[in-house]
C-alpha positions in Angstrom: 11.1 -27.7 3.0 13.1 -26.3 5.9 10.5 -23.9 7.3 7.1 -25.5 8.1 4.3 -24.4 5.8 2.2 -23.1 8.7 5.0 -20.7 9.6 5.1 -19.4 6.0 1.3 -18.9 6.1 1.5 -17.2 9.4 4.3 -14.9 8.2 2.2 -14.0 5.1 -0.8 -13.3 7.2 1.1 -11.0 9.6 2.8 -9.1 6.7 -0.6 -8.8 5.0 -2.2 -7.5 8.2 0.6 -4.9 8.5 0.0 -3.7 5.0 -3.8 -3.5 5.6 -3.2 -1.5 8.8 -0.9 0.8 6.9 -3.4 1.3 4.1 -6.4 1.9 6.4 -4.8 4.2 9.0 -2.6 6.6 7.0 -3.8 9.9 5.6 -1.0 10.1 3.0 -1.5 8.7 -0.5 2.1 7.6 -0.7 1.8 5.6 2.5 -1.4 4.0 1.2 0.5 2.9 -1.9 3.3 1.5 0.4 0.6 -0.4 2.3 -0.8 -1.9 -0.9 2.8 -3.0 -1.9 3.2 -4.7 1.5 0.0 -6.6 1.0 1.1 -7.7 -2.5 4.4 -8.9 -1.1 2.5 -10.9 1.5 0.6 -12.7 -1.2 3.9 -13.4 -3.0 5.3 -15.0 0.2 2.3 -17.2 0.5 2.4 -18.3 -3.2 6.1 -19.2 -2.9 5.5 -21.1 0.3 2.6 -23.0 -1.2 4.6 -23.8 -4.3 7.5 -25.2 -2.2 5.1 -27.2 0.0 3.3 -28.9 -2.9 6.4 -29.1 -5.2 4.9 -26.9 -7.9 6.7 -24.2 -9.9 3.5 -22.2 -10.3 3.9 -20.6 -6.9 7.2 -18.9 -8.0 5.7 -18.0 -11.3 2.8 -16.3 -9.5 5.2 -14.5 -7.2 7.1 -13.1 -10.2 3.8 -12.0 -11.8 2.9 -10.3 -8.5 6.2 -8.4 -8.5 5.5 -7.3 -12.1 2.0 -6.1 -11.2 3.4 -4.3 -8.1 5.9 -2.4 -10.2 3.2 -1.3 -12.6 0.9 -0.3 -9.7 3.7 1.8 -8.1 4.4 3.6 -11.4 0.8 4.4 -12.1 0.0 5.2 -8.5 2.9 7.6 -8.0 2.1 9.3 -11.3 -1.5 9.9 -10.0 -0.1 11.2 -6.7 2.1 13.7 -8.6 -0.9 14.9 -10.7 -3.1 15.2 -7.6 -0.4 17.1 -5.8 -0.1 19.6 -8.7 -3.8 20.2 -8.7 -4.6 20.3 -5.0 -1.2 21.0 -3.3 -1.9 18.2 -1.0 -1.8 14.4 -1.0 -4.3 14.0 1.8 -7.1 11.7 0.7 -9.6 13.9 2.5 -8.9 16.6 -0.2 -10.2 14.4 -3.0 -13.6 16.0 -2.9 -15.0 18.4 -5.5 -14.2 21.5 -3.4 -10.5 22.6 -3.2 -8.8 21.5 0.0 -8.4 24.3 2.5 -5.9 23.4 5.3 -7.3 23.3 8.8 -6.0 26.3 10.8 -5.5 24.0 13.9 -3.2 21.8 11.9 -1.1 24.6 10.4 -0.8 26.6 13.6 -2.4 29.7 12.0 -4.8 31.7 14.2 -8.2 32.7 12.9 -8.8 36.5 12.7 -11.1 37.8 15.3 -14.5 38.5 13.9 
């Protein structure tokens, strides 16, 4: 193996951490799905590296399986986002409560009427 196994594991950990940060800090459902995809790709990197380190083909098979699962996850996730947007007119996770989402006047720039 040309690249040391520890470097592959470190790369996988860094990419996974980037995906986790993206998933936890964003307020947009599409960006949360992107963060999950990044985390799945990090797992695929680690599986391929482990397969090459130990001379087993199962690492590449698992990476291929992860890619297939990621494709299914994206298709279902984006379909859910479209349905949520049609119902709520927003893809903000804070709007997923029982009450309809009313935009904050501070965020939209609208002024409240004087009472």
